[in-house]
Structures are given as structure tokens and as C-alpha cells.
C-alpha positions as CSV (number, residue, x, y, z in Angstrom):
1,S,-105.3,-124.1,-168.4
2,Q,-102.4,-122.1,-166.8
3,R,-104.2,-118.8,-167.6
4,R,-107.5,-120.0,-166.0
5,K,-105.6,-121.0,-162.8
6,A,-103.9,-117.6,-162.6
7,H,-107.2,-115.9,-163.1
8,R,-108.8,-117.8,-160.3
9,R,-105.9,-117.0,-157.9
10,A,-106.3,-113.3,-158.7
11,L,-110.0,-113.3,-158.0
12,S,-109.4,-115.1,-154.7
13,Q,-106.7,-112.5,-153.6
14,K,-109.1,-109.6,-154.5
15,S,-111.9,-111.0,-152.4
16,Q,-109.5,-111.5,-149.5
17,I,-108.3,-107.9,-149.7
18,T,-111.9,-106.6,-149.8
19,N,-112.9,-108.6,-146.7
20,N,-109.7,-107.5,-144.7
21,D,-110.2,-103.8,-145.6
22,Y,-113.8,-103.9,-144.3
23,P,-114.0,-106.5,-141.5
24,V,-117.3,-107.1,-139.8
25,T,-117.6,-106.9,-136.0
26,G,-117.7,-110.5,-134.7
27,Q,-115.7,-112.0,-137.6
28,A,-112.4,-113.8,-136.7
29,G,-109.2,-111.8,-137.1
30,P,-108.0,-108.5,-135.6
31,S,-109.0,-105.2,-137.1
32,R,-106.2,-102.8,-138.0
33,P,-106.0,-99.1,-137.1
34,G,-107.6,-97.1,-139.9
35,T,-110.2,-99.7,-140.9
36,M,-113.9,-99.1,-140.5
37,A,-114.2,-101.7,-137.8
38,S,-111.6,-99.9,-135.7
39,A,-113.4,-96.6,-136.3
40,F,-116.6,-98.3,-135.0
41,S,-114.7,-99.5,-131.9
42,R,-113.3,-96.0,-131.3
43,S,-116.8,-94.6,-131.5
44,F,-118.0,-97.0,-128.8
45,G,-115.0,-96.2,-126.7
46,T,-116.0,-92.6,-126.8
47,L,-119.4,-93.5,-125.5
48,G,-118.0,-95.5,-122.6
49,G,-115.6,-92.6,-121.7
50,R,-118.6,-90.3,-121.3
51,G,-120.3,-92.5,-118.9
52,V,-123.1,-93.8,-121.1
53,P,-124.0,-97.4,-120.2
54,S,-122.6,-99.4,-123.0
55,G,-125.1,-102.2,-122.6
56,I,-127.9,-99.8,-123.2
57,V,-126.7,-97.6,-126.0
58,C,-124.0,-99.7,-127.7
59,G,-125.8,-103.0,-127.3
60,G,-128.7,-101.8,-129.4
61,V,-126.3,-100.6,-132.1
62,A,-124.5,-104.0,-132.2
63,A,-127.8,-105.9,-132.3
64,T,-129.0,-103.8,-135.2
65,A,-125.8,-104.4,-137.1
66,A,-125.9,-108.1,-136.4
67,A,-129.5,-108.4,-137.6
68,G,-128.5,-107.2,-141.1
69,A,-125.3,-109.1,-141.3
70,A,-126.7,-112.3,-142.7
71,S,-128.3,-110.6,-145.7
72,A,-125.8,-107.8,-146.4
73,G,-122.2,-107.8,-147.8
74,P,-119.2,-106.8,-145.7
75,R,-119.1,-103.3,-147.1
76,T,-122.8,-102.7,-146.5
77,V,-122.6,-104.0,-142.9
78,A,-119.5,-101.9,-142.1
79,M,-121.2,-98.7,-143.4
80,R,-124.3,-99.5,-141.3
81,Q,-122.1,-99.8,-138.3
82,I,-120.4,-96.5,-139.0
83,R,-123.7,-94.7,-139.4
84,A,-125.2,-96.3,-136.3
85,A,-122.1,-95.5,-134.2
86,S,-122.0,-91.9,-135.5
87,T,-125.7,-91.4,-134.5
88,A,-125.0,-92.9,-131.0
89,T,-122.0,-90.6,-130.6
90,V,-123.9,-87.5,-131.5
91,A,-126.7,-88.6,-129.1
92,A,-124.0,-89.0,-126.3
93,R,-122.6,-85.6,-127.1
94,A,-126.1,-84.1,-126.8
95,Q,-126.4,-85.4,-123.2
96,P,-126.3,-82.5,-120.7
97,Q,-123.3,-81.9,-118.5
98,P,-123.7,-82.2,-114.7
99,R,-124.1,-78.8,-113.0
100,V,-121.1,-77.9,-111.0
101,C,-121.9,-77.1,-107.3
102,E,-121.1,-73.7,-105.9
103,P,-121.9,-72.3,-102.4
104,G,-124.4,-69.5,-102.7
105,K,-125.6,-70.6,-106.2
106,T,-126.5,-74.3,-106.1
107,R,-130.1,-75.1,-105.2
108,V,-130.2,-78.3,-103.0
109,A,-133.0,-80.5,-101.8
110,F,-132.4,-82.8,-98.8
111,I,-134.7,-85.8,-98.2
112,G,-134.4,-87.5,-94.8
113,C,-133.8,-85.9,-91.4
114,G,-132.9,-88.8,-89.2
115,V,-130.0,-89.2,-86.7
116,M,-127.5,-88.5,-89.5
117,G,-129.5,-86.7,-92.2
118,R,-130.3,-83.6,-90.2
119,Q,-126.7,-83.2,-89.2
120,M,-125.5,-83.6,-92.7
121,C,-128.0,-81.1,-94.1
122,G,-127.0,-78.6,-91.4
123,H,-123.4,-78.8,-92.5
124,L,-124.4,-78.1,-96.1
125,M,-126.3,-75.0,-95.0
126,K,-123.4,-73.8,-92.9
127,A,-121.1,-74.3,-95.9
128,G,-123.1,-71.9,-98.0
129,F,-125.7,-74.1,-99.6
130,S,-128.5,-72.2,-97.9
131,D,-131.0,-72.4,-100.7
132,M,-132.3,-75.6,-99.2
133,N,-135.6,-77.6,-99.6
134,V,-136.1,-80.3,-97.0
135,Y,-138.6,-83.2,-96.9
136,T,-139.0,-85.6,-94.0
137,R,-141.8,-87.9,-93.0
138,T,-141.6,-86.7,-89.4
139,A,-142.0,-83.0,-89.6
140,H,-140.6,-82.0,-86.2
141,K,-137.2,-83.5,-87.1
142,A,-136.7,-80.6,-89.5
143,D,-137.5,-77.9,-86.9
144,A,-133.8,-76.9,-86.4
145,L,-133.2,-76.8,-90.2
146,A,-136.3,-74.7,-90.7
147,A,-135.1,-72.3,-88.0
148,A,-131.8,-72.0,-89.9
149,G,-133.7,-71.0,-93.1
150,A,-134.5,-74.3,-94.9
151,R,-137.9,-74.6,-96.6
152,V,-139.8,-77.7,-95.3
153,V,-142.0,-79.1,-98.0
154,G,-144.7,-81.8,-98.2
155,S,-143.3,-84.3,-100.7
156,P,-140.1,-85.5,-102.3
157,R,-141.3,-84.3,-105.7
158,E,-142.0,-80.8,-104.3
159,A,-138.6,-80.8,-102.7
160,A,-136.9,-81.5,-106.0
161,R,-138.7,-78.9,-108.1
162,D,-136.3,-76.4,-109.5
163,R,-133.3,-78.0,-107.7
164,D,-129.8,-78.6,-109.1
165,V,-129.1,-81.4,-106.6
166,V,-131.2,-83.8,-104.6
167,I,-129.7,-85.7,-101.7
168,S,-131.5,-88.5,-99.9
169,I,-130.6,-90.6,-96.8
170,V,-133.5,-92.7,-95.6
171,G,-134.0,-96.1,-94.0
172,Y,-134.5,-98.9,-96.4
173,P,-134.2,-99.6,-100.2
174,R,-138.0,-99.5,-100.4
175,D,-137.8,-95.9,-99.0
176,V,-135.2,-95.0,-101.6
177,E,-137.4,-96.3,-104.3
178,S,-140.4,-94.3,-102.9
179,V,-138.7,-90.9,-102.3
180,L,-136.6,-91.0,-105.5
181,G,-138.3,-93.2,-108.1
182,G,-141.9,-93.4,-106.9
183,P,-145.0,-91.7,-108.3
184,D,-144.3,-88.7,-106.0
185,G,-140.6,-89.2,-106.1
186,A,-137.9,-86.6,-106.7
187,L,-136.8,-87.9,-110.0
188,G,-140.0,-86.9,-111.7
189,A,-139.3,-83.2,-110.9
190,L,-135.6,-83.1,-111.9
191,T,-134.5,-81.5,-115.1
192,P,-131.6,-82.4,-117.4
193,G,-128.2,-81.7,-115.9
194,S,-129.3,-82.0,-112.3
195,I,-127.8,-84.6,-110.0
196,M,-129.5,-87.1,-107.7
197,I,-127.4,-88.5,-104.8
198,D,-128.6,-91.3,-102.6
199,M,-126.5,-91.6,-99.4
200,T,-128.7,-94.4,-97.9
201,T,-127.1,-97.8,-97.5
202,S,-129.2,-99.6,-100.2
203,T,-128.8,-102.4,-102.8
204,P,-126.4,-102.2,-105.7
205,A,-129.2,-103.4,-108.0
206,L,-131.4,-100.5,-107.1
207,A,-128.5,-98.0,-107.5
208,M,-128.0,-99.3,-111.0
209,E,-131.7,-99.2,-111.8
210,L,-132.0,-95.6,-110.7
211,A,-128.9,-94.6,-112.7
212,V,-130.6,-96.0,-115.9
213,R,-133.9,-94.3,-115.1
214,A,-132.2,-91.0,-114.3
215,R,-130.1,-91.1,-117.5
216,E,-133.2,-91.5,-119.6
217,R,-134.3,-88.1,-118.3
218,G,-130.8,-86.5,-118.7
219,V,-130.3,-86.6,-114.9
220,F,-127.2,-87.9,-113.2
221,S,-127.5,-90.4,-110.4
222,L,-124.9,-91.2,-107.7
223,D,-124.9,-93.9,-105.0
224,A,-122.9,-92.4,-102.2
225,P,-123.5,-94.3,-98.9
226,V,-121.6,-93.1,-95.8
227,S,-119.8,-94.6,-92.8
228,G,-119.0,-92.9,-89.5
229,G,-122.4,-93.0,-87.7
230,D,-123.8,-90.1,-85.7
231,V,-120.3,-89.1,-84.6
232,G,-119.0,-88.7,-88.2
233,A,-122.2,-86.9,-89.2
234,R,-122.0,-84.5,-86.2
235,N,-118.3,-83.7,-86.9
236,A,-118.6,-83.6,-90.7
237,A,-116.1,-86.4,-90.8
238,L,-118.0,-89.1,-92.7
239,S,-116.4,-91.5,-95.1
240,I,-118.3,-91.3,-98.4
241,M,-118.1,-94.1,-101.0
242,V,-119.3,-92.8,-104.4
243,G,-120.5,-94.8,-107.4
244,G,-121.9,-93.5,-110.7
245,D,-120.8,-90.9,-113.3
246,K,-117.3,-89.6,-112.5
247,E,-118.0,-86.1,-113.9
248,A,-121.1,-85.8,-111.7
249,A,-119.1,-87.0,-108.7
250,E,-116.6,-84.3,-109.4
251,A,-119.3,-81.7,-109.8
252,V,-120.8,-82.3,-106.4
253,Q,-117.4,-82.5,-104.6
254,P,-118.1,-79.3,-102.6
255,L,-121.2,-80.9,-101.1
256,F,-119.3,-84.1,-100.1
257,T,-116.5,-82.1,-98.5
258,A,-119.0,-80.2,-96.4
259,M,-120.2,-83.5,-94.9
260,G,-117.2,-85.8,-94.9
261,K,-113.4,-86.1,-94.8
262,N,-112.7,-89.3,-96.7
263,I,-114.4,-89.1,-100.1
264,R,-113.7,-91.9,-102.6
265,F,-114.9,-92.4,-106.1
266,M,-115.3,-96.2,-106.5
267,G,-116.5,-96.5,-110.1
268,G,-119.8,-96.9,-112.0
269,P,-123.3,-97.2,-110.6
270,G,-123.7,-99.6,-107.7
271,L,-120.0,-99.7,-106.7
272,G,-120.6,-97.2,-104.0
273,Q,-123.1,-99.5,-102.5
274,R,-120.8,-102.5,-102.9
275,T,-118.0,-100.7,-101.1
276,K,-120.5,-100.0,-98.3
277,A,-121.3,-103.7,-98.1
278,F,-117.6,-104.4,-97.8
279,N,-117.5,-101.8,-95.0
280,Q,-120.4,-103.4,-93.1
281,I,-118.9,-106.9,-93.3
282,L,-115.8,-105.4,-91.5
283,I,-118.0,-103.6,-89.0
284,A,-119.9,-106.8,-88.2
285,G,-116.7,-108.5,-87.2
286,S,-115.5,-105.6,-85.1
287,M,-118.7,-105.3,-83.2
288,I,-118.8,-109.0,-82.1
289,S,-115.1,-109.0,-81.1
290,M,-115.5,-105.7,-79.2
291,C,-118.5,-107.0,-77.2
292,E,-117.0,-110.4,-76.5
293,A,-113.7,-108.7,-75.3
294,L,-115.6,-106.4,-73.0
295,L,-117.6,-109.3,-71.6
296,Y,-114.4,-111.2,-70.9
297,A,-112.6,-108.2,-69.4
298,E,-115.4,-107.6,-66.9
299,K,-115.5,-111.2,-65.8
300,A,-111.7,-111.1,-65.5
301,G,-111.9,-108.2,-63.1
302,L,-110.2,-105.6,-65.3
303,D,-111.0,-101.9,-65.2
304,L,-112.8,-101.6,-68.5
305,Q,-111.8,-98.1,-69.5
306,E,-108.2,-98.8,-68.6
307,A,-108.3,-101.9,-70.7
308,I,-109.7,-100.0,-73.6
309,D,-107.0,-97.3,-73.3
310,A,-104.3,-100.0,-73.0
311,V,-105.2,-101.6,-76.4
312,S,-106.7,-98.9,-78.5
313,Q,-103.4,-97.6,-79.8
314,G,-102.1,-101.0,-80.7
315,A,-103.1,-103.7,-83.3
316,A,-106.4,-104.4,-81.5
317,G,-107.5,-100.8,-81.6
318,S,-110.5,-99.9,-83.8
319,W,-113.1,-97.2,-84.3
320,S,-115.7,-99.4,-82.6
321,I,-113.8,-99.9,-79.4
322,I,-112.7,-96.3,-79.1
323,N,-116.2,-94.8,-79.8
324,Y,-118.6,-97.5,-78.6
325,G,-116.6,-99.1,-75.8
326,P,-117.0,-96.2,-73.4
327,R,-120.7,-96.0,-74.3
328,I,-121.2,-99.7,-73.3
329,I,-119.3,-99.1,-70.0
330,K,-121.8,-96.3,-69.2
331,R,-124.8,-98.5,-70.4
332,D,-125.5,-95.9,-73.1
333,F,-127.3,-97.8,-75.9
334,A,-128.8,-94.8,-77.5
335,P,-128.7,-95.1,-81.3
336,G,-126.0,-93.6,-83.4
337,F,-127.0,-96.3,-85.9
338,F,-130.1,-98.4,-85.3
339,V,-130.0,-102.1,-84.8
340,E,-132.7,-102.6,-87.4
341,H,-130.8,-100.7,-90.0
342,F,-127.6,-102.7,-89.4
343,I,-129.6,-105.9,-89.8
344,K,-130.8,-104.5,-93.2
345,D,-127.2,-103.7,-94.2
346,M,-126.0,-107.2,-93.3
347,E,-128.8,-108.8,-95.2
348,I,-127.8,-106.7,-98.3
349,A,-124.2,-108.1,-98.0
350,L,-125.4,-111.6,-97.4
351,D,-127.7,-111.4,-100.4
352,E,-124.8,-110.2,-102.5
353,A,-122.7,-113.1,-101.2
354,R,-125.4,-115.6,-102.2
355,Q,-125.5,-114.2,-105.7
356,M,-121.7,-114.4,-105.9
357,H,-121.8,-118.0,-104.6
358,I,-119.5,-117.2,-101.6
359,S,-119.9,-118.2,-98.0
360,L,-119.5,-115.6,-95.2
361,P,-120.1,-117.6,-92.0
362,G,-118.8,-114.9,-89.7
363,L,-121.2,-112.3,-91.1
364,A,-124.1,-114.8,-90.9
365,L,-123.3,-115.5,-87.2
366,V,-123.3,-111.8,-86.3
367,H,-126.5,-111.3,-88.3
368,Q,-128.2,-114.0,-86.2
369,L,-127.1,-112.4,-83.0
370,Y,-128.5,-109.1,-84.0
371,M,-131.7,-110.9,-85.0
372,A,-131.9,-112.3,-81.5
373,L,-131.4,-108.7,-80.1
374,K,-134.3,-107.6,-82.3
375,A,-136.4,-110.4,-81.0
376,Q,-135.7,-109.2,-77.5
377,G,-137.2,-105.8,-78.4
378,H,-134.1,-103.8,-79.0
379,E,-134.3,-103.0,-82.7
380,R,-134.4,-99.3,-82.1
381,L,-131.3,-99.2,-79.9
382,G,-127.8,-98.5,-81.2
383,T,-125.6,-101.2,-82.7
384,Q,-123.5,-101.2,-79.5
385,S,-126.5,-102.9,-77.7
386,L,-125.2,-106.2,-79.1
387,Q,-123.6,-106.4,-75.7
388,L,-127.1,-107.0,-74.3
389,A,-127.6,-110.1,-76.5
390,L,-124.3,-111.6,-75.3
391,E,-125.1,-110.8,-71.7
392,H,-128.4,-112.6,-72.2
393,I,-126.7,-115.7,-73.7
394,N,-124.4,-115.8,-70.7
395,G,-127.1,-115.4,-68.1
396,I,-126.0,-111.9,-67.1
397,N,-128.9,-109.7,-66.1
398,R,-128.5,-106.0,-65.3
399,K,-130.4,-102.8,-65.9
């Protein structure tokens, strides 16, 4: 009886040692360095470090391992995990590297020649990226670029053919989808290792979708919206908020520095767009406060320019009051940034807030005021024309 009990204890200890040496992912208890489970984790860590979306590559590996877990022993499951992880790691290593940009060598395509786009493209060409294809829906907007040596082509796909980098800055998310991911979009012509940069203010969800679709083709996708308006574009002083693959962002740094002064890498796909939503929430607040303050100052009998100069260097100073205040005084409502595009930006931020279950009443109010401005027929004026809506509310009529 004593020998039988000792034998049973020995068998139990042996089983415990076997299970601890080869733990299965998902089982309780930590894995130790040197075990197969920790090797599996290290392989997945390598994938994440190379910028491969873990939910796409690693999720499939984990699901495959889990499917066989019920019918296989611990050793068998662990070995399957090792083989699957090794296969995924080799696949990740086979992914092409982003092409590093160099003036005089890198072939660029630029899509969108609006108020900001044509200025940005011009700065790239002056910086040495003169091998430039350009696509714009309104051909005459590219006349100055064509005169400087750019090739104006008939479609986004044609623009992207044989290019190392494609940059787009268009109006709406639907335009982004069309010029990049549509049937005649740029993505279909890009080759492995090339980089696609969307600088439109668009939705984080679309940025993430394009990143996945690009990765399937061996192409890198960055969402890199900008802030600074026509002044920043004209002076090559834009703020650029970058989301996507970090190696790709570093590879195109010479392009960014030709267009902007404040370039920030914010993280993975979609985070550039989320940073831009943060920016636009701040802008919305500054626009309404600027217009209300100018309305008050005028009624109070202040010299408006003197009032701006008095406060612009203090705590109340802002980019908006310094750049837009003088335009409002001169009744200059020409667009540096269209009202209709700002409405789109605010709606993106409000939609994000709804998905996050947070309330942004200030942003919602400014959005409604701009909607009123649009209803008055001013959607193609600059965002500083919010002053017109406030004047209308207060019964002030002037030319």
C-alpha cells in the first residue's frame, strides 16, 4: 500500500513537470524564459516591432493553435505554435523595406492641387523632388506646377505608376477612398516598398483600412494630416501629424521637412488622423472666441487692430487672432481653409466622440454655427467668415 501511494505521487509530479515545461498559451500560470511559450511570445513581439498588424497576422496563428488545442496534448500544441510563429516571422522578414527618400532620386506623385496642395507640391519640387507626377480634377490648378516641370496626368493610377511615393491631399474621405483605393486609385499601381501618404483630414477608420490594404500589397501607408492653413502651406511651415509604420515615416522625412516645420510621429495607423481631430476641436474653440471678442470690441468702440496687438502676446494670444483677426477687420473672407471642409472635420471629431461615448457640447455648438453659415450660402468662404454668422444673429448687416 505504501509503495502504491509513492508510485502515484511520482506519476503526478512527472505530469506536472511536463505541463510546466511546455505550457499552452491561454492556460493559467506564467511562462518562464526559455520555455516554448515564451519563445512563441518573443516571435509575436518581433512581428509587432516590425509594424505588422498583430490582429491580422498573429490573430490567425493564435486561432489555428487554439483550434487544435482541444484534441492535442501540451507538447503537440506547443510545437504547432512554434512552427506557426516561425512561419509568420519569416513572412514578416520577407516584407519589403520602405524606400528612403532622396532629392534628385525619389520619384513622387502628388494628388490634389487645391489651396494647400499646389503650394506643398511646389515646395517639394524646389527641394529637389523634381521627378513629379501630378493629378488634379481641375486641370488648370496644376498650370504653375506644369510650368515648373511637373507631368500632369489623367488619373490617380497613372500618377502612381513607377512612383516611389504618392502623396494625396483632397477634400473628403470619399475622395481619399476614390483617389487611393478606388478602381482607378493610386494603390493599384504601387509596387512593394513604395509609400502612400494621405495628408487629407479624413477618418481614422479609413486610414486604418488603407493601411491594411496597402500592407497586403507590400506597400506602406501613412496618414499625415496637416495644420497651418494656406499660410503654413505657402511658407512651408505646416504642422504634420503622422500615423502608420515608423520606418516608413522616417524614410519620407525629407519630404515632410520640405513642407512643414513641426513633424510629429504619433503612432500606428489612424493616430495621425486622431491627432488632427484633437487639433480641430481646439481650433473650433479658438474661432468662436475670436469672432465673439471682435464683435464685442467693435461694439465697445475699441480700435480693433490695436486691441489685437494688445492681447496677442499675452495669454489670450492665438494663431487664429494673429492670422485671421486682421483679415476679418479688412472684411477679407477669402478661403485659406473652406467652411465646408471645416464642417467635415468637426463632424469627424463629433463622430469619434459618439463612438467613445463622450459629450463635446462646445464643439457641437460651433458646428451648428458653421452649419448656419453654410445655410446662408457661405460654405466656400474661409473659416474666418464665422464672423458673418455672428453678425447675422446680432442683427448687424454690412457688406
